[in-house]
C-alpha angles and dihedrals in degrees: 000000000000114000089220095066124115093256107025115202093017129109117253133184115239113256144176146171142222115269119225116261114265121235099358095311117161118250098219134148091281091051091047090050089055091051092044089056092047096056098063090046092051097040103035108012087244115142116220126174114235093225091054092061124093123209109234104167141350120213125194117184106314096338123094119199116191123207 
């Protein structure tokens, strides 16, 4: 674990977030699935195909919107 982390020496769950769309691209379910597949690969080294993922909930700030 990096000594520059917010809680050095403590266990932390891997996490990530959605990156803003580039050049006016739309952030739709297909784009979200691609980003959701990217996160486990970056954080854990686990490959997941975007088409195998299912959207359960989208949160934005303090509001949760379920599908």
